[in-house]
C-alpha positions, 0 to 999 in steps of 0.5 A: 064200192066195188071200184075201191076193192078192185083198186086195192086188190090191184095195188096189193097184187102189184106190191107183192109181185114187186117184192117177188121181183126184188127178191129174185133180182137180189138173190145170190146162188153161191154154192161154193159156200156149201162146199164140204157141208154135205159130206157125200160127194154125190149130194154135193154134185147134185146140189152144184148142178141144181145151183147152176141150173137155178141161176139160169132159170132164175134169170128167165123167171126174173125177166118174166116177173119184171114184165109182170111187175111193170104191167101191174104198176101200169095198170095201177097207175091207169086205174088211179088216173081213170078214177081221178078223171071220173071223180073230176067229171062228176064233181064238175057236173055237180058244180054246173048243175 
């Protein structure tokens, strides 16, 4: 029973990380659309500075999340293959007995 829990937890984690990766990949940082919204020039400058930094740091984060996404998916695939091999081995052992 515990192998099913691990398999499901691993699959759930992989799906969540994939969704985060997708969001980071498709997110826009268009601070121009907020020009003039803040009223105060210091606030606008702070927002623009944050937006530019976020673009740089988001890409670094996205690359790391992408690696994690791929590693988790490989783990899920490997775990499923292992489970199938164990199932096949047990079935062939039962058939030969």
